[in-house]
N, C-alpha and C positions, 0 to 999 in steps of 0.2 A: 614377516617379523613376528615373533611371539612376545606377548606381554602377559603379565599376571591378570587373571580374569577380572579382578576388582578394578583394574585400570581402564577397562573398556568404557567408552563414552566419556572419559575424563577430558577436561579442557584446561587451557591455561595459556601462559605466555613464557617464551624463552627469549631473553634479550628484547623484550617488547614486541615480539612477533607471536601472534596467536597460533595455537595448535589444538588439535583434537585427536583423540585416539579412538578410532572406529574399528570394531571387531566384527568379523563375519566369517561364516564357515564355507559358504558357496559364493557364486557369482553375485556381485552387487546388483540389486534389482532397480535401484533408483539413484539419482544423483545425490552425492553426499553434500550436506550443507557446508558452507564456508566456515572455517574455524573462527574467523573474525565475527561473523554473524551469530554463531552459537554462543561465543563468549559474551557478546553484547546482550543477547537475549537473556542468558542466565544471570548476568550482572543486574539487569533491569528488574527481573522478576524476584530474585532472591535477596537483594540487598535493600536495606531500609532507605539508603541514600538514592538508589535508582541508577539511571544511566550516568556514567562518568565516575562512579565510585572507585573503580580500579584503574583509572587513567594513569596515576603516578606509580603504579606497581609494575616493575619491569619483568620480574620472574616470579611466577606463581603457578599453582595447580589447584583445581577444584575437582574433587572426585564426584562421580555421578551417583554414588551410593546415597540413598535417602533423598533422591531428587535434587541433588546439588545443595542440600540444606545443611550439610554436616561441617560447614566451615571451609577454610581454604588454607593452603600451605604457601607461605611467602618466603623467598630466599632472603636471608638477613643481610648478606654482603654481596653486592653485584660485581665487585671487583675481584674477589678471591677465586682462585682456580677451582677449588672445591667448595661449593656453596653449602651452607647449612640452612635447611628449611625449618621453619617453625609453624606449627598449626595455630591458626587464629579462629576461635569460635566466633560466630557472628550472632547478632541479635536475631531472634525469631521474627520472620516476616511471613505471615500467614496468607500471602497472595497466591501461593501454589495450590 
């Protein structure tokens, strides 16, 4: 499957199920980390609130650009067939 290059290493949730987009050109050399673990790690490191900050968000995406520090996209309406995502800028957390 092909994706836009800037989407590589992005993480998020679709209907409360974690996903990650991992891109590679050749054979995978190591075991890919669990999307759930990746999401939890990024959540803990990049949010001021820490672990659990994204628990109530069902549909979201965090781009890997700028070390996941560029905010996140959250779907406004979880019921609509076509969701509209809004970008939320987050407070700077200088732990990274």
